[in-house]
N, C-alpha and C positions, 0 to 999 in steps of 0.2 A: 504494500500500500504506500501511496505517496500523498503528501499534503499540498493542496493548491496554495499559491503564494500571494495572491492579491485579488482585489475586487469583491464582488458580492459573495463568492464562495471561499474567501480567504480563510485558511485554516481547516477547511473541510477535507476529508480524506477520500480518495478514490482507490478502487481496487486495481491492482496491476497483475499481469500474468505471472504465474509462479515459475515458468520455465526460463531458461537462459537465452531463448531466441529473441526476446525483446530487451531493449536497453532504454529504460525511461530517461528522458532528458533531465539532467540534474537541476535541482531547485534554483541554484545560483544562475545558471544559464537561462532558465525560464523567466526568472525575475528580470534579468538584464534585457532579455529579448522584449518583454512586454513594456518595460520602462522606455525602451527606444521607440516603441510603436504606439504608445498610449494615445497619441492624437489620431491614430488611424484605426483603432480597434472598435470604437463606438459605432454600432450599427453595421459593422463589416460583415461581408459574406466571406467565410473562411473555408479553406481546404486543408485538411490534415492528412498528408500522404504518409504511408508506413506508420500508421497511427499508434500501434501498440496498445497502450492503456487509454489513449486519447487525451493524455495530460495537456498537450499544447492546445488542442481544440477546446477542452473544458476551461483552461485558463482564459482563452479568448472569450468564451461565453460569460465567464465570471466578470470579465472586464467590459462587458457591454456589446459583444458581437451579436449580430442578428441571427445568424444560423451557421452551422458547421457541417461540412460533408467530411466524413471519416472514410479512409480507404485502408483496409487491413486484410491481408490474405489469411491470417489464422482465424479459424472459426471460434476458437476459445477466446482469443483477444477481442474479436467482434462482439461476442456475447458479453464480455466484461464492459465494453463500451456501452452497450445497451443497458446493462445493469447500472453503470455509473450515471447514465442519463436519467434513469428512473429515480435513483437516489437523490440526484440534484433537481429533479422535477423539470427537466428541459427536453423531454422526448420530442416535443413538437418543433424544437429548433435543431434537431439532429437528424441527419441522414447517414446511414451506414452502408457502404459498399463492401461486401465481403468478397475478396478476390485479389488477384495480383494487381499491382499498379499498371502493368501493361494492358491488362484486359479492362481496366476501369476507365481508360482514356475516353472512349466513345461516350460512356455514360456521363462523364464529367462535363463534357461539352454542353449537356442539357442543363446542368446546374449553374454553370459559370455565366459571366466572368466573375472571378474572385478578387476580393480586395487584398486578402492575405493568404498566402500559401506557405504552409510549413512542411518541410520534407526532412525527415530524419531517417535516411535509408541505412541498411546494413553497411558499415564502413568498408568492408573488404570486397564488395560486389561491383564497384565501379559505377554506381548509380549517379554520382555527382555529375559526371560528364554526360552520361546518357540523358539525364533530365535537362541539362543546360543546352545540349546540342540537338536533341531529337524531339522535344516536346513543343507543341504549338502555343508558346506563351502569348503571342498576339491575341489568340482566341481565349485563352484561359485566364489571363490577368486583366483586370480593369485598367483603365488608362493611368490611374494613379496607384496601381497595385504593387505589392511587394512579394518577392519570393525569398523566404528565409530558409537557408540550407545548412543543416548541421552535418559536419563531416569530421573525420578523425585525422589529426596531423600525423599519427604514427601508424594507423591501420588502414587508411584509405589507399587506393591505388594512385592517388595524385598527391603532390606535395604543395600545390597551390591551385587556385581556381582563376580562370581568366577574368580580366577587368571588364571586358565587353564581350558578349556572345549573343548572336542573333539579335533579338530586340531588347536584351537586358543589359543593364549597366550596374557594376558593383558599386554600392554606395557605402558599405560598412563591412568590416571584418574584424573579429575579435576572438582571441583564444581563451578558453576556459579549461585549464588542465589539458587533457588529451583531445578535447573537443574544440572545434572551430565553428563559429557561427558566421556565415557569410550572407549578407542581405543584398539582394538585387532589386532595382526598380525598373519599370518599363521605360524604354527610351522614347 
């Protein structure tokens, strides 16, 4: 279990998967992320890719987001996201897509565009570059939207992310222990 760090649900606990296949975003990083986005979270439409427990999406709802779409391939983790949504009484603001990120892309086009996209992929699978190079961010991100990508400085297949890629421009990057949070805006 982890504790939400701010907003309406500050201090509330959400359930996390018991297995080692998910890696919840550390509290310090979540807090820093939302502090940097506080002016953009209110009424935002949010996408939480590789959602795991859904901590990032629930933090967004806690801080005023309008709705969150969670994408998680693990049925167990998806069930926990549903359980957490029920505990927090936000089921009407939550959409859960159970399946891989690759297969979710077509469905996501019907929910978007998104104001905030959080992606916390498995560090060792090379998702950072796949997402940046192959995803249609012009269609998925609103004009003033942000993509927040968490990656591992030691475990990822890359040692740095590009400053500009497709329609995205890197606007912020900060390291938190072994994790790096890179934020892109739409150009």
